[in-house]
Structures are given as C-alpha cells and as structure tokens.
C-alpha positions in Angstrom: 100.8 158.4 316.9 99.2 160.2 313.8 96.3 158.1 312.9 96.5 159.3 309.2 100.3 157.9 308.7 99.5 155.1 310.8 96.3 153.7 309.1 98.4 153.3 305.3 101.2 151.4 307.7 98.4 149.3 308.9 96.6 148.8 305.5 100.0 147.6 303.7 100.7 144.7 306.7 96.9 143.2 306.2 97.3 143.4 302.0 100.5 141.6 302.4 99.3 139.0 305.0 95.6 138.6 303.4 96.5 139.4 299.3 93.6 138.0 297.7 92.2 136.5 301.0 92.1 133.9 303.7 91.1 130.5 302.3 91.3 128.7 304.9 89.2 130.6 307.6 86.9 131.1 304.9 86.6 127.3 303.9 85.7 126.8 307.6 83.0 129.9 308.4 80.4 131.3 307.3 80.2 135.3 307.4 78.0 134.7 310.0 79.8 133.0 312.8 81.0 135.2 315.7 83.0 134.7 318.7 84.7 136.0 321.4 89.1 135.8 322.2 91.7 137.6 324.6 95.1 138.7 324.0 96.6 137.1 326.6 100.4 137.6 328.4 102.3 134.5 328.7 104.8 136.3 330.8 105.7 139.8 332.8 105.8 142.5 330.1 105.1 146.4 329.6 101.4 146.8 327.5 101.6 148.9 324.2 99.7 148.9 321.0 96.2 147.1 322.4 94.1 150.3 321.2 95.8 152.1 318.9 97.1 149.2 316.6 96.1 145.7 317.4 92.2 146.6 317.7 92.6 149.5 314.9 93.7 146.5 312.7 90.8 144.6 313.6 88.3 147.4 313.1 89.8 148.2 310.0 89.5 144.6 308.4 85.4 145.2 310.0 84.4 147.9 311.8 82.1 145.5 313.9 84.4 144.1 315.8 84.0 145.4 319.4 86.3 145.7 322.6 84.9 144.6 326.1 88.5 145.9 327.9 92.0 146.5 327.0 95.2 147.7 328.9 96.3 151.2 328.3 99.4 151.9 326.8 102.4 151.9 329.6 100.6 149.6 332.1 102.8 146.5 333.6 100.8 143.0 333.3 101.6 139.7 334.8 101.6 136.4 333.2 98.2 135.4 333.0 96.7 138.9 332.4 94.3 139.5 329.8 95.7 142.6 327.8 92.6 142.6 325.3 89.1 140.8 325.0 87.5 141.1 321.1 83.9 140.5 320.3 82.9 139.6 316.2 82.9 138.0 313.1 85.2 134.9 313.5 86.4 135.3 310.3 87.6 139.1 311.1 89.3 137.9 314.4 91.3 135.2 312.4 92.1 137.1 309.7 94.0 139.9 312.0 95.1 137.5 314.4 98.8 137.3 312.8 99.1 140.9 312.0 98.4 142.1 315.1 99.9 140.0 317.2 102.8 140.5 315.3 103.4 144.1 315.7 102.5 144.0 319.7 104.8 141.3 320.5 107.3 143.3 319.1 106.2 146.8 320.8 105.7 145.2 323.8 109.0 144.0 323.4 111.0 147.3 323.5 108.3 149.0 326.3 109.4 146.1 328.5 113.2 146.6 327.8 112.3 150.4 328.0 111.4 150.3 331.3 114.3 148.0 332.6 116.5 150.6 331.2 114.4 153.2 332.8 114.7 151.4 336.4 118.6 151.2 336.4 118.5 154.8 336.4 114.9 156.1 337.6 116.4 158.3 340.9 118.6 160.2 338.7 118.2 163.1 336.7 119.0 161.4 333.3 117.2 160.1 330.1 117.5 157.3 328.1 116.4 157.7 324.8 116.3 155.2 321.4 118.3 156.0 318.3 117.3 155.8 314.6 118.8 151.9 314.6 114.9 150.8 313.8 113.1 148.2 312.1 112.4 149.8 308.2 108.9 150.7 307.8 108.6 150.1 311.6 109.7 153.7 313.1 106.4 155.0 314.2 105.1 152.2 316.2 108.8 151.2 317.6 109.4 154.6 319.1 106.2 155.4 320.2 107.0 152.2 322.4 109.7 153.2 323.4 108.0 156.2 325.5 105.1 153.7 326.5 108.0 152.0 328.4 109.2 155.0 330.0 111.6 156.5 327.3 112.4 159.2 325.2 112.8 159.8 321.6 115.7 161.1 319.9 115.7 162.6 316.6 113.4 160.7 314.3 114.5 160.9 311.3 117.6 163.1 309.0 115.3 165.6 308.6 114.5 166.2 311.9 117.7 167.8 313.7 121.5 168.2 313.0 123.8 165.2 314.2 127.9 165.8 313.3 129.1 162.3 313.0 132.5 160.8 313.0 132.2 160.3 309.3 131.1 164.2 308.4 134.1 164.9 310.1 136.4 162.7 308.6 135.1 163.6 305.0 134.8 167.3 306.2 138.6 167.3 307.8 137.2 168.9 311.3 134.5 169.7 314.0 135.3 173.0 313.7 134.2 173.0 309.5 131.5 170.8 309.6 129.8 172.9 312.1 130.4 176.1 310.5 129.0 174.6 307.0 126.1 173.6 308.9 125.3 176.9 310.3 125.1 178.4 307.5 122.5 176.1 306.4 120.1 175.4 308.8 117.8 177.2 310.8 119.0 179.1 313.9 115.4 177.1 315.7 117.8 173.6 314.7 120.5 172.3 317.8 124.0 171.4 316.5 124.9 167.8 318.2 128.7 167.0 317.3 129.6 162.9 318.1 132.7 163.0 320.1 135.0 160.6 321.3 138.3 162.1 322.6 138.5 165.4 325.3 140.5 167.1 322.3 136.6 167.1 320.2 135.0 168.2 323.1 136.6 171.0 323.4 136.5 171.9 320.3 132.8 171.4 320.7 132.8 173.8 323.4 135.0 176.5 321.3 131.9 176.3 318.3 129.3 176.7 321.0 126.9 173.6 319.7 123.7 172.8 321.5 124.8 169.1 322.4 127.5 166.8 322.7 127.5 163.4 322.4 130.1 161.3 324.4 130.7 158.2 321.9 132.1 155.0 323.6 134.0 157.2 326.0 135.2 155.0 329.3 133.4 156.0 332.7 136.6 158.3 333.9 136.9 159.7 330.1 133.4 160.7 330.8 133.4 162.2 334.3 136.4 164.2 332.9 134.1 165.4 329.9 131.3 166.1 332.2 133.3 168.4 334.6 134.9 170.0 330.8 131.3 170.9 330.2 130.1 172.5 333.3 126.7 173.0 331.8 127.3 174.7 328.3 126.0 172.2 326.4 123.6 168.6 327.1 125.8 166.0 327.0 124.5 162.8 325.5 126.2 159.5 326.1 126.1 156.5 323.5 127.6 153.4 322.4 127.6 150.0 324.8 125.4 150.9 326.7 123.4 147.8 328.6 121.5 147.2 332.0 124.5 146.1 333.6 126.5 149.5 332.2 123.9 152.1 332.3 124.0 153.1 335.8 127.3 153.9 335.9 126.9 155.7 333.0 124.7 158.0 334.2 126.4 158.4 337.8 128.7 160.5 335.7 126.4 163.2 335.0 125.0 162.8 331.9 121.8 164.3 330.7 120.7 162.0 327.7 121.8 158.5 327.5 121.0 157.2 324.0 120.3 153.1 323.7 120.4 151.3 320.2 119.3 148.3 321.9 115.8 149.5 322.9 114.7 149.3 319.3 117.2 146.8 317.0 118.1 144.3 320.3 114.5 143.8 321.9 113.2 140.6 322.5 109.4 139.8 321.1 107.0 139.3 323.9 104.8 136.1 324.3 101.2 136.8 324.0 98.4 134.6 323.1 95.1 135.0 321.3 93.3 132.8 323.2 89.5 131.6 321.7 86.4 130.7 323.5 84.2 128.7 322.2 81.9 129.9 319.3 79.1 132.2 320.5 75.6 131.2 320.6 72.5 133.6 318.8 72.0 133.9 322.9 75.3 135.1 323.8 74.9 137.6 320.8 
C-alpha cells in the first residue's frame, strides 16, 4: 500500500469521527495522562493491518504513541493472542480506538476468508483472486487484505485492464466487434479479457486470440469442456457462484484463476478487542 495515498484516507477517516474533538475523553483525561492498551484476538484469524493501518492511525494523531510488539501481516492468530501493544497518551489511544478497530476488523475478516479459500485449493495450480466488488473508499485496504490472506488481486480499477463483459457485448453486437474496437484504442501491452457464458463464445474468443477468457457461471462439465477447448491458448478464469463448498470442484476443472467477489463484499469482520491496562504511573513511564 502506498503510504502517501493511505495517509490521505486515514486522515479523512479520523476527521469524520473526531470532527471538533472527543468531548468525553477530553473531559475525563488530561493531556499528561498515559496508558497501555492491547489489541486482542477474540477468535482465530489471519492478521493484517496492525502496523500499516492501526498503529499508523494512532501515530497520525500523536507521533509519541509507541508499540512494543505487533503481529505481521499474514500471520495466523489464536483466540486471546495479542495482536498489537500500544503505549502513549490516554487521549490519543481513545481518540483513535474506534477508527483503528473498524478498519482492521474488516481487513482481518477479508484476510481470514481469503485464507480459507486458498486452503481449499492449496495443492492445485490455481490462483484465488478478488474482484472490484469492494466497499467504496476502502478498495486499497480490502485488496491488500486479500493478499495478506494468500490471495491475489484482479484489476484494481477500470483503468488497469480490458475486461469485455456481457453488457459490452450486448451493446456492441458481438465479441469480435468489441475486441476489434478495443485493439484499435488500447496499447499492445494490455491483455484483453472477455467474459463468456457459452462454449460458442469461448470459440469466438479463441478466434480473436484474446489473452484471458472468463468462464462465467458455467457448470463444472461445461467448464471442463471449455478448458479442453482452450488448451492453454489463453489464461482461463472462472467466476460466478464460487463458495467454500464449490471452489475445489471448480479448481479441479483445470482453470488458472478463480475470482471470488465474496472475498471483499461478504467477509464477516473479525472480533478484535482493545483491552486496557491500568493507567501508567510515573515510574512505569
């Protein structure tokens, strides 16, 4: 994650929550009070964002906040494990608590779900990838979380790659026409991907020599036939209706990539607590 872009987002999230200040915290604690707190896993999970997101939020609020330990991205944590330790001004820890937890709970949920999909096909030569079905404003964090869980990223935005989908084809008239128009406009360095849902469309893609053929919502038998037709002449992506129960069967058809929108749009946030130690004495500081 690019820290320049990330910091802009984190600043905006903090502005949304703090606005004119934390009137509760400021009324209870002085600017001299200090404390220590821990981010703790409430259940097993894949960890992501402790250093790059959570700790960064606190240091943007107060450069004096320090961390004694934190788990690196991609590590697997058990219930009760300390994910991050924070020491600093009590006001700063309380001001950043909710924003930091909201983000890393979401991120860890995505990483944990991604890891479950990756585990299902770990012995097969296939990649689990995400889609653009991300939360507006959180794409950078969500796609990073997929990578922390062992998955891979599809295109980041509409400007990253050509994907001719069903609506493009319907509006244009055919795959062949759409591919011809694209190739007149885009650089030769960009691969062309086409979404298909029939074997006839797969055959048309082969005739057009596209780089990536997506098999969308095909049953396993049709998918196997499509892979046999393609014979390595294009990268094969499977998409649509992919779940933890179906991903293994899809992978066994011989596709190269399986895209799963649910990695980002349906992941359940992990339960992470911010547990407080008692206020620190002058000697402890």
